[in-house]
PLY file of the C-alpha trace (Angstrom):
ply
format ascii 1.0
element vertex 309
property float x
property float y
property float z
element edge 308
property int vertex1
property int vertex2
end_header
106.59 104.36 98.89
109.49 103.19 95.77
111.88 106.03 95.75
112.95 107.10 92.26
116.11 105.52 91.32
118.81 108.10 92.17
121.00 107.33 88.66
117.36 107.43 86.41
116.60 110.54 88.39
120.25 112.69 87.78
119.69 111.64 84.10
116.49 112.34 83.23
116.70 115.29 84.91
119.78 116.76 83.36
117.75 116.07 79.78
114.65 117.79 81.06
116.11 120.73 81.87
117.28 121.36 78.51
113.98 119.47 76.46
110.62 120.45 74.96
107.46 119.08 75.00
105.45 118.20 72.37
101.75 117.69 70.63
101.47 113.13 69.92
98.98 112.20 67.03
96.31 114.79 67.21
98.75 117.62 66.94
100.79 116.02 64.10
101.96 112.51 63.02
103.12 110.99 66.38
104.56 108.31 63.91
107.20 110.66 62.73
111.10 108.75 62.17
112.25 112.17 63.95
110.44 110.99 66.91
113.64 109.47 69.33
112.95 105.67 69.78
110.58 105.38 67.33
111.29 102.85 65.31
115.00 101.17 64.57
116.20 99.52 67.83
117.24 96.10 68.85
113.63 94.46 70.08
114.45 91.21 67.93
118.44 91.01 70.06
115.89 91.13 73.12
113.41 88.58 72.09
116.35 86.10 70.96
117.94 86.08 74.18
113.99 86.17 76.43
113.64 83.54 78.24
110.23 80.78 78.41
109.14 79.16 81.39
109.96 76.15 81.51
106.49 75.03 83.28
103.23 76.27 82.74
100.38 74.37 85.09
97.48 72.87 83.77
94.01 75.29 83.79
96.23 78.06 84.75
95.72 81.75 83.20
98.96 81.23 81.61
97.72 77.83 79.96
94.72 79.44 78.61
97.03 82.42 77.39
99.81 79.46 75.47
96.45 77.47 74.26
95.04 80.83 72.66
98.67 81.34 71.13
98.46 85.30 71.90
98.75 87.44 74.97
96.65 90.01 74.99
97.67 93.48 75.88
95.50 96.52 77.47
97.95 98.99 75.85
98.32 102.30 73.49
99.44 102.39 69.66
100.34 106.11 70.02
102.82 106.77 72.99
106.59 107.13 71.62
108.89 105.81 73.41
106.83 103.81 75.17
104.36 101.67 72.93
104.28 103.22 69.58
103.33 101.18 66.07
106.18 102.12 63.84
104.76 103.15 60.40
107.26 101.69 58.21
107.51 98.08 60.01
104.01 97.62 61.34
105.34 96.90 64.91
104.71 98.45 68.26
107.88 99.70 69.99
109.03 101.24 73.36
109.49 99.97 77.05
105.85 99.02 77.69
106.08 97.12 73.95
109.09 95.53 74.56
108.06 93.71 78.02
104.59 92.92 76.44
106.68 90.89 73.71
109.12 89.45 76.38
106.05 88.29 78.87
104.65 86.76 75.86
107.60 84.99 74.99
107.88 83.76 78.25
104.26 82.29 78.25
103.55 81.03 74.74
107.43 80.61 73.19
106.49 83.09 70.47
106.59 86.66 71.04
102.82 87.20 69.88
101.20 90.11 71.11
97.49 91.49 70.48
97.67 94.53 71.75
93.60 96.23 72.91
93.69 100.26 72.58
93.50 101.16 76.41
92.53 104.45 77.68
93.00 105.56 81.37
89.39 105.40 82.21
88.75 101.93 80.12
91.92 99.64 81.86
90.33 98.68 84.82
87.03 96.97 82.37
89.33 95.55 80.68
90.79 93.73 82.98
87.76 92.88 84.76
85.56 91.51 81.90
88.79 89.54 80.52
89.29 91.59 77.22
92.55 92.07 78.36
95.04 89.23 80.30
96.79 92.29 81.11
97.72 96.15 81.28
100.89 97.62 80.41
100.77 101.02 79.63
102.32 103.50 82.50
100.05 102.34 84.74
100.17 103.85 88.01
99.82 101.25 90.99
97.56 103.41 93.75
95.65 101.66 96.70
92.54 103.00 94.90
93.22 100.94 91.89
94.16 98.03 93.53
90.87 97.80 94.82
89.60 97.17 91.39
92.72 95.37 89.94
95.66 93.54 91.07
99.37 94.54 90.06
102.44 92.81 89.37
105.12 94.57 89.66
106.33 97.62 90.10
108.43 96.80 86.87
109.52 101.10 86.71
109.17 104.22 88.01
108.72 107.59 86.99
106.96 110.94 88.09
104.95 113.81 86.95
106.34 116.93 85.81
104.42 120.53 84.61
104.37 121.88 81.29
103.67 125.00 79.81
103.83 127.18 76.76
107.89 128.63 76.30
106.78 131.82 77.13
105.08 131.30 80.41
106.95 132.47 83.19
104.92 132.77 86.10
105.00 128.96 86.77
108.01 127.38 87.83
106.53 124.84 90.25
103.54 123.26 90.96
102.60 125.50 93.87
102.49 127.98 91.06
99.67 126.66 89.48
96.75 128.04 92.17
94.53 129.58 90.66
95.11 128.52 87.55
93.31 126.40 84.66
95.45 123.28 84.45
95.00 120.37 82.10
94.98 116.63 83.09
94.66 113.28 81.48
91.14 111.67 83.45
91.50 108.98 85.54
95.07 109.48 85.85
97.35 110.24 89.10
97.82 113.61 88.10
94.26 114.92 89.26
95.12 114.16 93.21
98.72 115.61 92.41
97.49 118.58 91.33
94.88 118.96 93.94
97.23 118.32 96.91
99.82 120.69 95.43
97.43 123.40 93.87
94.30 122.97 95.91
93.28 126.37 94.29
93.60 124.87 90.85
91.13 124.46 88.21
91.50 121.16 86.53
90.21 120.19 83.27
90.74 116.90 82.19
91.13 114.88 78.07
91.00 111.33 77.38
94.30 111.20 75.96
97.53 112.93 76.20
97.59 114.00 72.27
94.38 116.05 73.43
95.87 116.93 76.54
98.97 118.67 74.34
96.45 119.99 71.89
94.88 121.68 74.91
97.61 122.92 76.54
98.80 124.36 73.02
95.33 125.89 72.13
95.47 127.79 75.55
92.61 125.44 77.43
95.16 125.39 80.16
97.93 127.61 81.58
99.95 123.87 82.34
99.66 120.48 81.61
100.53 117.82 84.41
101.89 114.25 82.87
104.29 111.64 83.79
107.69 112.62 82.66
108.22 108.94 80.75
105.04 110.03 78.64
106.74 113.26 78.20
110.64 112.81 77.27
109.49 110.77 73.98
108.68 113.93 72.30
110.65 116.83 74.51
113.22 118.00 71.49
110.27 118.36 69.48
108.11 121.30 69.91
110.24 124.82 71.11
106.80 126.47 71.89
106.14 124.41 75.29
109.15 123.27 78.01
108.72 120.81 81.23
109.73 123.94 84.18
111.44 121.66 86.66
111.73 118.05 87.57
109.25 115.40 88.94
107.08 116.07 91.62
105.87 112.90 92.31
107.31 109.54 92.58
104.98 107.06 90.46
105.37 103.38 90.16
104.12 101.44 87.31
102.58 98.02 87.78
101.48 95.38 85.37
97.19 95.35 85.82
95.71 91.81 86.41
92.52 90.23 87.58
91.86 90.18 90.75
91.96 87.01 92.43
94.21 85.40 90.52
97.52 84.84 92.47
98.86 82.01 90.47
99.16 84.31 87.62
100.43 87.43 89.76
103.06 85.28 91.40
104.12 83.73 87.74
104.39 87.85 85.94
106.60 88.75 89.15
108.91 85.89 89.03
109.41 86.77 85.63
109.92 90.07 86.28
112.75 89.14 88.64
114.11 87.25 86.10
114.58 89.79 83.32
115.60 91.81 85.83
118.71 89.53 87.57
119.84 88.70 83.32
119.92 92.24 82.39
117.30 92.41 80.02
115.52 94.52 82.09
118.12 97.38 81.08
118.16 96.24 77.71
114.99 97.09 77.41
115.37 100.56 78.65
118.14 101.11 76.70
116.55 100.44 73.88
113.54 102.72 74.82
113.86 105.39 76.88
117.58 105.06 76.93
117.24 106.46 73.35
117.18 109.91 75.01
117.98 109.82 78.28
121.79 109.43 78.73
123.91 107.13 81.02
123.26 103.47 82.66
119.90 102.40 82.94
118.23 102.66 86.73
117.83 100.19 89.13
114.53 98.51 88.81
112.36 99.31 91.38
111.87 96.08 94.25
109.01 94.33 92.97
105.88 94.39 95.85
107.73 97.30 97.67
104.55 99.90 97.47
100.87 99.73 98.38
98.90 97.68 95.82
101.68 95.85 94.57
0 1
1 2
2 3
3 4
4 5
5 6
6 7
7 8
8 9
9 10
10 11
11 12
12 13
13 14
14 15
15 16
16 17
17 18
18 19
19 20
20 21
21 22
22 23
23 24
24 25
25 26
26 27
27 28
28 29
29 30
30 31
31 32
32 33
33 34
34 35
35 36
36 37
37 38
38 39
39 40
40 41
41 42
42 43
43 44
44 45
45 46
46 47
47 48
48 49
49 50
50 51
51 52
52 53
53 54
54 55
55 56
56 57
57 58
58 59
59 60
60 61
61 62
62 63
63 64
64 65
65 66
66 67
67 68
68 69
69 70
70 71
71 72
72 73
73 74
74 75
75 76
76 77
77 78
78 79
79 80
80 81
81 82
82 83
83 84
84 85
85 86
86 87
87 88
88 89
89 90
90 91
91 92
92 93
93 94
94 95
95 96
96 97
97 98
98 99
99 100
100 101
101 102
102 103
103 104
104 105
105 106
106 107
107 108
108 109
109 110
110 111
111 112
112 113
113 114
114 115
115 116
116 117
117 118
118 119
119 120
120 121
121 122
122 123
123 124
124 125
125 126
126 127
127 128
128 129
129 130
130 131
131 132
132 133
133 134
134 135
135 136
136 137
137 138
138 139
139 140
140 141
141 142
142 143
143 144
144 145
145 146
146 147
147 148
148 149
149 150
150 151
151 152
152 153
153 154
154 155
155 156
156 157
157 158
158 159
159 160
160 161
161 162
162 163
163 164
164 165
165 166
166 167
167 168
168 169
169 170
170 171
171 172
172 173
173 174
174 175
175 176
176 177
177 178
178 179
179 180
180 181
181 182
182 183
183 184
184 185
185 186
186 187
187 188
188 189
189 190
190 191
191 192
192 193
193 194
194 195
195 196
196 197
197 198
198 199
199 200
200 201
201 202
202 203
203 204
204 205
205 206
206 207
207 208
208 209
209 210
210 211
211 212
212 213
213 214
214 215
215 216
216 217
217 218
218 219
219 220
220 221
221 222
222 223
223 224
224 225
225 226
226 227
227 228
228 229
229 230
230 231
231 232
232 233
233 234
234 235
235 236
236 237
237 238
238 239
239 240
240 241
241 242
242 243
243 244
244 245
245 246
246 247
247 248
248 249
249 250
250 251
251 252
252 253
253 254
254 255
255 256
256 257
257 258
258 259
259 260
260 261
261 262
262 263
263 264
264 265
265 266
266 267
267 268
268 269
269 270
270 271
271 272
272 273
273 274
274 275
275 276
276 277
277 278
278 279
279 280
280 281
281 282
282 283
283 284
284 285
285 286
286 287
287 288
288 289
289 290
290 291
291 292
292 293
293 294
294 295
295 296
296 297
297 298
298 299
299 300
300 301
301 302
302 303
303 304
304 305
305 306
306 307
307 308
């Protein structure tokens, strides 16, 4: 299992200790320019220095993408710091969005991306039926998911945290969720993590992060378990909700690909190594999550280092 990078853990935990969680689109305007990392940034500078593959094998998945002139990415449009559409420019910005543009440039020569909105429960289908070429959407690598899709990477590591209303005093650790109603995203690693940490908890699920936040604010559960990277972006926005403690799991994100396309997987992994070694990976982090977490970029996880990758 890939270890949560020490530098990131220290920086993120220090930030989260003083941060609060907000609702996203369902509870307010997730495109509010006050949302950290929403808008601005230096994506153009990143793309200007991004590499382009020298040789694309004829007949390969990469060749088909290049001929099409557009990379089809399963992703989001409402996830601040990760993949959120800027209301002014119309550009999609954030960690996952920038990685998608860099991959598109590597294949096509231009950062041309079409994002197909994906939900946790639809990602595997979008990959297997060819609707998208890749999924870049905080897609945690698990052995169970790896039976349905292939994963390049991991390209980033995060972890699950517990969020509650600010006046909640009885929940400090995941074990405190026992006997309580807990909110989680449908088809996410939060579900087995809650079952393991608090086997007597009652889990209720919703299809998106905004819906989960809305449910927490409405009291439909006493806690919401979600990936820290998803929550960091809006953590300063809503003083009525807070994050309890630090991450209690380690979740490596992978780039979802079709099974049985070893050539494309190797190509994407080679591209990941290249942007890591060139420093582009660190610049993407600083341009997104690094806008709310202090300190230098963490070391990226080793490619192929977790079961299912």
